C-alpha positions as CSV (number, residue, x, y, z in Angstrom):
1,X,13.6,-19.7,-5.1
2,X,14.5,-16.0,-5.0
3,X,12.2,-13.4,-6.2
4,X,12.6,-9.6,-6.5
5,X,9.5,-7.7,-6.5
6,X,9.4,-3.8,-7.2
7,X,6.1,-2.0,-6.4
8,X,5.7,1.6,-7.9
9,X,2.9,3.3,-6.4
10,X,1.4,6.9,-6.3
11,X,3.4,7.9,-3.3
12,X,6.3,5.2,-2.7
13,X,8.5,2.9,-4.7
14,X,9.5,-0.2,-3.0
15,X,11.7,-3.2,-3.4
16,X,11.5,-6.7,-1.8
17,X,14.0,-9.5,-2.6
18,X,12.8,-12.8,-0.8
19,X,13.5,-16.5,-0.8
20,X,10.4,-18.7,-0.9
21,X,10.3,-22.4,0.0
22,X,7.9,-24.9,1.7
23,X,8.8,-23.2,5.0
24,X,7.5,-19.7,4.0
25,X,8.9,-16.5,2.8
26,X,12.3,-15.0,4.2
27,X,13.0,-11.4,3.3
28,X,16.6,-10.8,2.1
29,X,16.2,-7.1,1.4
30,X,13.3,-4.5,1.7
31,X,13.5,-1.0,0.7
32,X,11.0,1.8,0.5
33,X,11.4,5.4,-0.8
34,X,8.7,8.2,-1.2
35,X,9.2,9.1,-4.7
36,X,5.6,10.7,-5.2
37,X,5.2,9.5,-8.7
38,X,1.5,10.5,-8.7
39,X,1.9,14.2,-7.6
40,X,-0.5,16.3,-9.8
41,X,-1.8,13.4,-11.8
42,X,-5.3,13.6,-10.6
43,X,-5.5,17.3,-12.0
44,X,-3.4,16.9,-15.1
45,X,-3.7,13.3,-16.2
46,X,0.1,13.1,-16.7
47,X,3.2,12.0,-14.8
48,X,5.3,15.1,-14.2
49,X,8.8,15.1,-15.6
50,X,10.4,15.6,-12.3
51,X,8.3,12.8,-10.7
52,X,9.4,10.4,-13.5
53,X,13.0,11.4,-13.1
54,X,13.2,10.7,-9.3
55,X,11.3,7.5,-9.6
56,X,13.5,6.1,-12.4
57,X,16.5,7.0,-10.3
58,X,15.2,5.1,-7.3
59,X,14.1,2.0,-9.3
60,X,17.5,2.0,-11.0
61,X,19.1,1.8,-7.6
62,X,16.9,-1.0,-6.8
63,X,18.0,-2.9,-10.0
64,X,21.6,-2.3,-8.9
65,X,20.8,-3.8,-5.6
66,X,19.3,-6.9,-7.2
67,X,22.2,-7.2,-9.5
68,X,24.6,-7.1,-6.5
69,X,22.6,-9.7,-4.7
70,X,22.5,-12.0,-7.9
71,X,26.2,-12.1,-7.9
72,X,26.1,-14.4,-4.9
73,X,22.6,-16.1,-5.3
74,X,20.8,-16.2,-8.4
75,X,17.4,-14.3,-8.6
76,X,15.0,-16.5,-10.3
77,X,12.3,-13.8,-11.1
78,X,12.2,-10.1,-11.2
79,X,8.7,-8.6,-11.3
80,X,8.0,-4.8,-11.4
81,X,4.5,-3.5,-11.2
82,X,2.9,0.0,-11.1
83,X,-0.6,0.8,-9.9
84,X,-2.7,3.8,-9.6
85,X,-0.8,6.9,-10.9
86,X,0.5,4.9,-13.8
87,X,-2.9,3.6,-14.6
88,X,-4.3,7.2,-14.7
89,X,-1.4,8.9,-16.6
90,X,-1.7,9.2,-20.4
91,X,2.2,9.4,-20.7
92,X,2.7,6.1,-18.6
93,X,4.2,4.6,-21.8
94,X,7.1,7.1,-21.5
95,X,7.6,6.0,-18.0
96,X,7.7,2.3,-19.0
97,X,10.2,3.2,-21.7
98,X,12.5,5.1,-19.3
99,X,12.5,2.0,-16.9
100,X,13.2,-0.4,-19.8
101,X,16.3,1.8,-20.5
102,X,17.7,1.0,-16.9
103,X,16.8,-2.8,-17.3
104,X,13.6,-2.8,-15.5
105,X,10.5,-4.2,-17.5
106,X,7.4,-2.6,-15.9
107,X,3.8,-3.8,-16.1
108,X,1.0,-1.5,-15.2
109,X,-1.6,-3.6,-13.6
110,X,-5.5,-3.0,-13.3
111,X,-7.1,-2.3,-9.9
112,X,-8.5,-5.8,-9.8
113,X,-5.1,-7.5,-10.1
114,X,-3.8,-5.0,-7.5
115,X,-6.5,-6.1,-4.9
116,X,-5.8,-9.8,-5.5
117,X,-2.0,-9.4,-5.1
118,X,-2.5,-7.3,-2.0
119,X,-4.9,-9.7,-0.4
120,X,-2.6,-12.7,-1.2
121,X,0.2,-10.8,0.7
122,X,-1.7,-9.7,3.5
123,X,-3.7,-12.9,4.2
124,X,-0.5,-14.9,4.1
125,X,-0.3,-14.4,8.0
126,X,-4.0,-14.9,8.9
127,X,-4.7,-18.5,7.3
128,X,-8.3,-19.5,7.7
129,X,-9.8,-16.2,9.0
130,X,-12.4,-14.3,7.2
131,X,-10.6,-11.0,6.5
132,X,-11.6,-7.6,5.3
133,X,-8.6,-6.2,3.7
134,X,-7.8,-2.5,3.0
135,X,-4.9,-1.1,1.0
136,X,-4.8,2.7,1.3
137,X,-2.6,4.0,-1.5
138,X,-2.0,7.4,-3.0
139,X,-4.2,7.2,-5.8
140,X,-6.5,4.3,-5.0
141,X,-7.7,2.1,-2.3
142,X,-8.3,-1.7,-2.5
143,X,-10.8,-3.3,-0.5
144,X,-11.3,-7.3,-0.4
145,X,-13.0,-9.8,1.7
146,X,-12.1,-13.4,1.8
147,X,-9.9,-16.0,3.3
148,X,-6.6,-17.8,2.8
149,X,-6.0,-21.5,3.2
150,X,-2.5,-23.1,3.3
151,X,-2.1,-26.8,2.6
152,X,0.9,-28.8,3.4
153,X,2.1,-29.3,-0.1
154,X,1.3,-25.8,-1.5
155,X,4.2,-23.3,-1.7
156,X,1.6,-20.4,-1.7
157,X,-1.7,-20.2,0.1
158,X,-4.9,-20.6,-1.8
159,X,-7.0,-17.4,-1.6
160,X,-10.8,-17.1,-1.9
161,X,-12.0,-13.7,-2.7
162,X,-15.8,-13.1,-2.0
163,X,-15.7,-9.5,-2.8
164,X,-13.1,-7.1,-3.9
165,X,-12.8,-3.6,-5.6
166,X,-10.2,-1.0,-6.5
167,X,-11.6,2.6,-5.7
168,X,-10.1,5.8,-7.3
169,X,-9.6,7.3,-3.8
170,X,-6.1,7.7,-2.2
171,X,-4.5,9.7,0.2
172,X,-2.6,11.9,-2.6
173,X,-5.7,12.1,-4.7
174,X,-7.9,13.3,-1.7
175,X,-5.3,15.7,-0.5
176,X,-5.0,17.3,-3.9
177,X,-8.9,17.5,-4.4
178,X,-10.1,18.5,-0.8
179,X,-7.3,19.5,1.7
180,X,-6.0,22.8,0.5
181,X,-5.5,24.6,3.9
182,X,-2.7,24.1,6.6
183,X,-4.0,22.5,8.5
184,X,-7.1,21.3,6.7
185,X,-10.2,23.2,7.8
186,X,-13.2,21.5,9.4
187,X,-15.3,21.9,6.3
188,X,-12.4,20.4,4.0
189,X,-12.1,17.3,6.3
190,X,-16.0,16.9,6.4
191,X,-16.2,17.1,2.6
192,X,-13.3,14.6,2.1
193,X,-14.7,12.2,4.6
194,X,-18.3,12.4,3.0
195,X,-16.5,11.6,-0.4
196,X,-14.8,8.6,1.2
197,X,-18.1,7.2,2.8
198,X,-20.2,7.7,-0.4
199,X,-17.2,5.9,-2.4
200,X,-17.4,2.9,-0.3
201,X,-21.1,2.8,0.4
202,X,-22.1,0.4,-2.5
203,X,-19.3,-2.1,-1.8
204,X,-20.5,-2.5,1.8
205,X,-24.2,-2.6,0.8
206,X,-23.9,-5.0,-2.0
207,X,-21.3,-7.3,-0.5
208,X,-22.7,-8.8,2.9
209,X,-19.9,-10.2,4.9
210,X,-19.1,-10.8,8.6
211,X,-15.1,-10.3,8.9
212,X,-13.2,-11.6,11.9
213,X,-10.6,-9.0,11.3
214,X,-9.8,-5.8,9.4
215,X,-6.2,-6.0,8.0
216,X,-4.9,-2.5,6.8
217,X,-1.7,-2.1,4.9
218,X,0.4,0.6,3.4
219,X,1.8,3.9,5.0
220,X,-1.3,5.3,6.6
221,X,-1.9,2.4,9.2
222,X,1.7,1.7,9.7
223,X,2.2,5.4,10.5
224,X,-0.6,5.3,12.9
225,X,1.2,2.6,15.0
226,X,4.5,4.3,14.6
227,X,3.1,7.6,15.9
228,X,1.0,5.9,18.7
229,X,4.1,4.0,20.0
230,X,6.6,6.8,19.1
231,X,8.6,4.3,17.2
232,X,12.1,6.0,16.5
233,X,13.6,4.6,14.6
234,X,10.9,2.7,12.9
235,X,10.6,-1.1,13.7
236,X,8.8,-3.1,11.3
237,X,8.7,-6.1,13.8
238,X,6.8,-3.9,16.2
239,X,4.3,-2.7,13.7
240,X,3.6,-5.9,11.8
241,X,0.4,-7.5,13.3
242,X,0.0,-4.6,15.8
243,X,-3.7,-4.1,17.0
244,X,-5.2,-0.5,16.9
245,X,-8.3,0.2,18.7
246,X,-11.0,2.8,17.5
247,X,-10.0,5.1,20.5
248,X,-6.3,4.8,19.8
249,X,-6.7,5.5,16.1
250,X,-9.1,8.5,16.7
251,X,-6.5,10.0,19.1
252,X,-3.6,9.9,16.5
253,X,-5.9,10.9,13.5
254,X,-7.5,13.9,15.2
255,X,-4.3,15.1,16.8
256,X,-2.1,15.1,13.8
257,X,-4.9,16.5,11.3
258,X,-5.3,19.5,13.5
259,X,-1.6,20.3,13.2
260,X,0.1,22.5,10.7
261,X,2.3,20.4,8.3
262,X,5.5,21.8,9.8
263,X,4.5,20.6,13.2
264,X,3.1,17.2,12.0
265,X,6.4,16.5,10.2
266,X,8.2,16.6,13.5
267,X,5.9,14.1,15.3
268,X,7.9,11.0,16.4
269,X,7.0,8.1,14.3
270,X,5.9,9.7,11.1
271,X,7.9,10.1,7.9
272,X,8.3,13.8,7.1
273,X,7.4,13.2,3.4
274,X,4.2,11.3,4.5
275,X,3.0,14.0,6.7
276,X,1.3,16.0,4.0
277,X,-0.9,13.2,2.9
278,X,-1.5,11.6,6.5
279,X,-4.8,13.5,7.1
280,X,-6.3,12.1,4.0
281,X,-5.2,8.7,4.8
282,X,-6.7,8.6,8.2
283,X,-9.9,10.0,6.7
284,X,-10.1,7.1,4.4
285,X,-9.3,4.5,7.0
286,X,-11.9,6.1,9.2
287,X,-14.6,5.7,6.5
288,X,-13.7,2.1,6.1
289,X,-14.0,1.4,9.9
290,X,-17.3,3.2,9.9
291,X,-18.6,1.6,6.8
292,X,-17.7,-2.0,8.1
293,X,-19.0,-1.2,11.6
294,X,-15.6,-2.2,13.1
295,X,-14.0,-0.8,16.4
296,X,-10.3,-1.8,15.6
297,X,-8.0,-3.0,12.9
298,X,-4.7,-5.1,12.4
299,X,-1.6,-3.4,10.8
300,X,0.3,-5.7,8.4
301,X,3.7,-5.0,6.8
302,X,2.7,-8.0,4.3
303,X,1.1,-6.2,1.4
304,X,1.3,-6.3,-2.4
305,X,5.0,-6.6,-2.3
306,X,4.5,-10.1,-0.5
307,X,1.8,-10.9,-2.8
308,X,4.0,-10.2,-5.8
309,X,6.7,-12.6,-4.4
310,X,4.3,-15.3,-3.6
311,X,2.6,-15.0,-6.9
312,X,5.8,-15.1,-8.9
313,X,7.2,-18.0,-6.9
314,X,3.9,-20.0,-7.7
315,X,4.2,-19.1,-11.4
316,X,7.8,-20.3,-11.5
317,X,7.0,-23.6,-9.9
318,X,4.1,-24.2,-12.2
């Protein structure tokens, strides 16, 4: 069956169209656009008019792409979900209505559902392993620990989540709260890092586990690999399942966080529109590594988009 998934986050809006069968998942089209829907939401509690406009324009283009594909092969299910920024915004209903006008029915999901879908997507490539999963978004970060097990007659792997939580800490939210200088001052970086460590402390204290692997998804970890390896143009095949040691991570994080934004935007491997929130993203990832006592992580391109597709395929079959 063919499923189209749209994920509207605080920083990026993304589309995946994929075919799912007993042999696995095959991506037909995948697109990502930085729309910054959540810019200013942490301070105002509202989605800005210009942010709504550019996100609606982007999602409308995704709908046209889905319709064009459907002219050749039917799309069995279209699922559009929004996460942290839309959860926080008092005018989210306005945004939902604007997307309905362009033919997209949007559901704003709670953090627990975001964590579940994200883990389903990421764990799909690491069956049977005890995974600590981290999805560092613009407004929230999802952490989960569990395993995924595939059976011969199952279209979608079964997941067991032993611990999961969605935290109101993300690279856009942290940047707007703490990192006001260019480049961020040592005091700002220290305060932001302390906030991240304090935010995650209870999760790691109350959920004892021994992960075999930390799997990190979203723009921060993928950018770390792209910068480390100077991937121009970006090559998702080289990023997916890439291993990053603590030393490699520290080198990229410290080097780029010390640069002015204009210089950081020119670094090979980083998207210019992501450069502004990159120091916050690596601070959050650093806090996760320290809290978990781990010295490396694995980057995955399979995230909530993959989880949405797999979950939709399962529900269609059921």
